[in-house]
LODO-124779 format. One record per residue (C-alpha): x, y, z. Coordinates in steps of 0.001 Angstrom, whole numbers, plus 524288, in hexadecimal, padded with zeros to 5 digits. Example, Ala and Ser with C-alpha at 12.3 -4.5 7.8 and 13.67 -1.06 7.14 Angstrom:
BEGIN
8300C7EE6C81E78
835667FBDC81BE4
// end
This chain:
BEGIN
FC4923621FD8CBD
FC7833619FD7E61
FD09436A4CD774D
FD2FA36D29D68EF
FDEF8371CBD6202
FDD9037B6DD55CB
FE69638390D4DEA
FDCEC38E8BD4DEB
FDCE338F86D5C16
FE4FD39BA3D6159
FE20939823D6F79
FDD3538BC3D7437
FD2D638D8ED7EC0
FC91A38534D8583
FBB3738A7DD864A
FB32E382D9D90BB
FA54638264D912A
F9CD037C40D9C61
F9271375B5D9347
F865B3768CD9D56
F7A8136EBAD9A93
F6EE2377A3D9585
F63D837429D9FB8
F5D5D3803AD9D70
F591A387F9D91B2
F6344391B1D8F01
F60ED39EE8D8722
F6BF43A67BD8008
F6A373B519D7B70
F746B3B7B8D712C
F73AD3C43FD6857
F65B33C6DDD6D0B
F61593B8F4D6961
F5D003AE29D721C
F624A3A0BAD7014
F5F4239482D76DC
F68B338832D7559
F635837AAFD7304
F69AD37109D7BE7
F74CD37A30D7F88
F77D437D1DD6FD9
F757938767D6735
F726338480D58FB
F79813890CD4D2A
F6EA839163D4923
F6E0C3976ED5707
F7C1A39B24D561D
F7AFF3A191D49C5
F6F743A92DD4F65
F78B83ACC1D59D7
F81393B2BAD4FEB
F8AC13A7C1D4DFF
F8FE13A493D40B0
F92B139629D3DFA
F99DA38EBCD33F8
F99DC38134D334A
FA3A6376A4D2B6A
FACF336DC7D3107
FAD65376A9D3CF2
FA3AE380E9D4346
FA6BA38F92D41B5
F9EFD3982CD4A2C
FA1593A6CED49AD
F9B9F3B0F1D53A8
FA0293BFAAD5399
FAD613BC4BD4D84
FAF593B1DDD56FE
FB1613A3E4D5143
FAE0739681D5653
FB34938A20D4F63
FACAB37DFBD51DF
FB0D136FAED5007
FAB6E36303D566D
FA38136981D5FF8
FAE0637272D648D
FAF523815ED626A
FBC5D389BFD620F
FB8A5397AED641A
FC0C33A27AD5E8B
FCC7039964D5CC2
FCF9B398D9D6B19
FC4663924FD72F1
FC13D38438D7158
FB43137FF4D756A
FB06637204D753E
FA44E36BA4D72BB
F9B323767ED70CE
F94593742AD63A6
F8E0D368BFD5C61
F875236696D501F
F7A9435EC6D5041
F737435BD3D437B
F7BE63658CD3CFB
F786B37057D46BC
F82E53776FD4E6F
F8077377F9D5BF9
F884F3802BD65EA
F87CE37F6AD74CA
F812B38AC3D7AAA
F8BD538C4AD8566
F962A38DE5D7ABC
F8E623999CD7503
F8C1039F08D8282
F9A4839F6BD84D0
F9F4A3A3B8D77D1
F95B73AF60D77B4
F98B23B1F7D859A
F89EE3B258D8927
F858C3B6FDD9691
F7DA73AD88D9E78
F72293AE1BDA856
F6ADE3A14FDAC07
F688B39BD9D9EF8
F691F3A869D9640
F75F83AAC1D8E9F
F777E3B802D87CF
F80613C110D80DF
F798A3CD11D8441
F6C823D0E0D8AD2
F60CA3D2E0D82F3
F59E63E004D8336
F4D293E4F1D8610
F4AC43EF8CD7C19
F3C5E3F2E2D7DCF
F31CC3F152D87F6
F23503F5B8D8512
F167A3F492D8CD5
F09D83F4C2D8629
EFC673EEC7D87FB
F00573E68ED934B
F0BE83E0FCD8BBF
F1AFA3E37ED8E22
F22C13E237D828A
F32093DFC9D8479
F3A2F3E060D788D
F475A3DA58D77F1
F542B3DA11D7042
F52E23CAD7D7037
F48813C010D6ECF
F4BA33BB38D7B94
F48533AE0FD81D2
F3EAB3ACA6D8D1A
F49803A8CFD9697
F4E663B78BD95A0
F41733BC25D9BAA
F3C963B937DA8F9
F30313BE93DAF3B
F2B933BFFCDBD7F
F1DB23C2F9DC181
F1A343C718DCEFC
F0F153CE9FDD507
F0A113D2C5DC735
F17F83D7CADC3C2
F1EE73D38FDB7AA
F2D8C3D38ADB660
F36993CEC8DAA8A
F443B3CB4FDAADC
F4BDD3CB31D9F41
F597D3C53ED9E0C
F634A3C873D98F9
F5EF83D5BFD952A
F60CB3E2F8D93E7
F568A3EE71D9104
F570A3F96FD87BA
F486E3FDEDD8799
F3EB7407F7D8E64
F371040172D992C
F27A1403E5D9960
F221640A12DA596
F1CAE3FDACDA951
F29113F70BDA964
F35703F777DB24C
F42583F1D2DAEFB
F4F603EDF1DB672
F5BDF3E882DB17F
F661C3DFD0DB753
F70C23D78CDB27A
F6BB13D502DA507
F5CF03D377DAB68
F529E3DCA8DA6F0
F45F53DC3DDAFB8
F391E3E29ADAAA0
F2EC63E4F8DB566
F20903E79CDB081
F1B093F147DBA26
F0C6C3EE6CDB832
F06473E3ABDC0A6
F02583D7CCDB753
EFA8A3CBC1DB9B8
F017E3C389DAEA5
F0A263C42ADA327
F0EF23BDB4D96C9
F1C943BE53D8F6A
F1D3D3BC96D8164
F2ABC3BB56D79E5
F2A2E3BFEBD6BCA
F37843C2E0D64A0
F3E723CD2DD6C3C
F32753D099D73E2
F2CA93CCCFD7FD9
F1ECF3CFF6D837E
F19A13D060D9101
F09ED3CFC6D90A4
F061B3D4DAD9DFE
EF9693D3C2DA47C
EF82A3DEA2DAD7E
EF1EB3DE34DBAFD
EE5C53E59CDB9DD
EE5F23F187DC21A
EDDEE3F0DCDCF1E
ED22D3F940DCD2D
ECEF44044EDD583
EC3373FE56DDDCF
EC31F40902DE68A
EC6764176CDE307
EC5A842356DECD9
EC30A42FD4DE4F8
EC21543E3CDE937
EBB064473CDE043
EB54B45539DE09D
EA775454D0DDC43
E9E9B46121DD8F1
E90DD46057DDE0C
E86F746C1FDDD4C
E9215474EBDDAB4
E9A4B47003DE5ED
EA6DB4680ADE6B7
EA86745C93DEF12
EB4214537ADF21B
EADF0445DEDF041
EB4C14391CDF3FE
EB17742D46DEB82
EB36841FBDDEF32
EB33441846DE26A
EB12A40929DE326
EB0143FE36DD9F8
EA5DC3F493DE18A
EA9D63E9DFDD81E
EB6E93E8FDDDEDA
EB68A3F10EDEB8E
EAE6C3EBB0DF75B
EA4273F4D6DFB7C
E9E213F2C3E08FB
E97393FB4AE1392
E9F693FB70E209D
E9B233FD6CE2E80
EA2AD40095E3B02
EA8733F598E41D3
E9E733F81EE4DBF
E93233F68DE4347
E87923FF47E404C
E849240A33E498E
E938D40D50E4ACC
E9C67415EAE4281
EAA58415B1E3DDE
EB39541D4CE353C
EB2CD418D5E2713
EC1424162CE26C3
EC0A340D3FE3283
EB54940688E2BF0
EBDD840387E1F4F
ECA2E3FF63E2705
EC2593F5F2E2FD2
EBBF23EF09E2465
EC8293EF0DE1A79
EC2B53F90CE1159
EC99C4033DE0A47
EC02D40D7CE0678
EB2F8411D4E0B50
EA89B41C49E0C06
E9D9D42069E1571
E92054184EE0FD2
E875741E56E1769
E824C427C4E22A2
E81804238DE308D
E7B3D42959E3C91
E86B342FB1E440B
E7E3942D67E5173
E7C8941E95E4F40
E86F241ACFE45DD
E7CB041476E3E21
E7C4E413F9E2F3D
E70E041C16E27EF
E70D14156FE1BFA
E6F6340736E16AB
E7A983FE04E18FF
E7B083F115E12B8
E87483E7EFE1372
E885E3DB4DE0C8E
E79233DAD9E0ABF
E76D93DE1EE1996
E6FB83EA7FE1CE6
E76A63F12AE2847
E6F4E3FDDDE289E
E62FE402BCE2279
E5C2140F30E26AA
E580941747E1C1F
E531B41489E0DC6
E557F41B1DE00DC
E632A41FE9E0377
E6EF741EA0DF9B4
E754E4117EDFC08
E81E540B93DF738
E7E433FE41DF185
E86543F32EDED8D
E7F833E5F2DE992
E84013D8C9DEA01
E85E13D919DDB0B
E8F713E3CBDDC0C
E86AB3EFA2DD7F0
E8A403FCC4DDF3C
E81714087FDDF36
E7C0941323DE855
E6D9E41573DE855
E61D941904DF084
E5A2140CDFDF520
E50064088BDFEEC
E52B83FC21E0620
E49C03F3C0E0CF1
E4D4E3E9E5E16F3
E44183DF46E19FF
E44E63D75AE26AF
E3E3E3C9CDE261B
E3B1B3C310E3388
E34B33B587E3045
E2BF83B8D0E2552
E29503C6EDE291A
E306D3D27DE21D8
E32893DF45E2809
E38A03EBB7E224D
E454B3EFC0E2982
E45733FDF8E2C28
E54583FF5BE31FD
E60533F772E3286
E6A233FA53E3D78
E6404406E0E4151
E617C40CC2E4EF6
E5397411CFE4B45
E47F9409EFE4F1D
E4147404DEE44A7
E35A03FA96E4149
E3E743F0DAE3C91
E4D943F1FBE3E94
E590A3E808E3B87
E66463E79BE425D
E71C23E09CE3E37
E7EF53DDACE453E
E85753E85FE3FD7
E7CFD3F257E47CB
E85D83F6A9E5303
E7C803FF9AE5BAD
E71A63FA82E6433
E65063F5F1E5EB4
E5A874007AE60D2
E509F3FAC2E6A82
E42723FD6CE69CE
E37B93F73CE7222
E2EA33F6DDE6656
E380D3EE4AE5F14
E3B9F3DF9BE5E68
E4A073DC01E5C4E
E4DA73CF70E5548
E5B1E3C9ACE543E
E5EAB3C252E47E9
E69D03B932E44DF
E6BAD3B21DE385C
E5E823B586E33BE
E57443B0E3E3FE1
E51D53B764E4BF8
E5A5B3B2E6E57B0
E54573BC37E61C9
E49A13C5A0E6416
E4B1C3D143E6D16
E532C3DD68E6D56
E61EA3DD98E6C3E
E6A913E978E6DFD
E741D3E685E62CF
E731A3DC9AE572D
E7AA03CFCAE5AD5
E856E3CBCFE527E
E81D83C670E44B8
E740A3C933E47BA
E69223D2DAE43DA
E5ED43D9CFE4BE2
E50C73DCEEE46D0
E48A13E7DFE4E6A
E3A133E72EE4ADF
E2E813EDC1E5091
E265E3E636E5AAB
E1AA83EA28E52E1
E1FEE3E381E4676
E24413D750E4DC5
E17733D5DFE53E3
E10813D70DE466C
E186C3CFB6E3D76
E21A23C6F0E46BC
E19783C2A5E5186
E20403B597E5226
E2E413BB12E5164
E37CB3B0C8E56C5
E45B73ADB8E57A2
E4A153A5E4E4AF8
E41C53AC83E41E1
E491B3AFD8E34F8
E4CDD3BE52E323B
E52B93C3DFE2543
E52FD3D0F8E1E2C
E51223D486E10A4
E55343E0CBE08F4
E4F8A3E81EDFD42
E51D63F4E2DF65A
E4A9F3FC34DEC3E
E55573F9EDDE299
E54BE3EB09DE47A
E61E83EA29DEA94
// end
């Protein structure tokens, strides 16, 4: 410890400073200006910018708000009664003063590595064109702002700060112990911070709102002078999956629409066609993923979705051609209880296959005949062909197990 006597001293006191090594960058906010020491020292120009007046001759005289500091040989005497050793130096003619001395002399508050005399103020917040502009009373450093981004939500934390500004509708604010937190209340995917003078711009990339792929609308429509309540299910087929659903027991059984939806994991649905209440069999054409499950009548309105994403409703004829070996037959019905000249049954058919002594029955699996003869039900993962004995005798005299079987579909619209 070093002491020094002076006739100018009214009271001799010792002013101890713990001179810590500056391992991390420190930031000082003084008079709404930001300063950063270099190697633990402020330069003479920085001190003047803080508001210190400096006169140099044989001694160093520093004045701040009517307080006087006299320096000699690296030591300071503050207000004639405080002696502070080894707090300044002169390098290449430039006065350098230790940052710790300035922090103690100005009685700065400290949090982490930020020293400040008073908080800066957020004076204005505006939001326009996906940009949040925050106006401040000072040109702050990046260390005084931190951000957190989680679950598409952005929060900005300012310290040491206070707020005196109106807050836009899309921003909420909270304050605590010199900290101001701004929360942006819209979902975003990314953001950028831009620092410019006393402003911070937050450029936001908003999360695109999820399109309403499915809408349920109830309207009153007028037709032929009468009013009707019409329920609309509006679907964007580019994003919503549309598919025919069948009862769990298969074709020939019925189930409530709500049960069909819940069992298959769908949220919306409509009755897509008519069915015979006596048999539970659908009346119109049903095709699922290119597989025909019902075909009884032609030129009826059909809802059609093509593999290339086109969707429309139209009347169309549809022909199904059965090929056994090299012989082609026109199918007259698919999964129907009616006796036809050429019928076709899939494993989705839950009823007994109608028996007719004038018909030949062929069981097909993986495109090959596996047995010839009547079966009551379609075996799993198989199909059954019913063909008149007359056609068999005329065109398939050598019908045998192992022959190939296939179906071909065509419509008058070319789909």
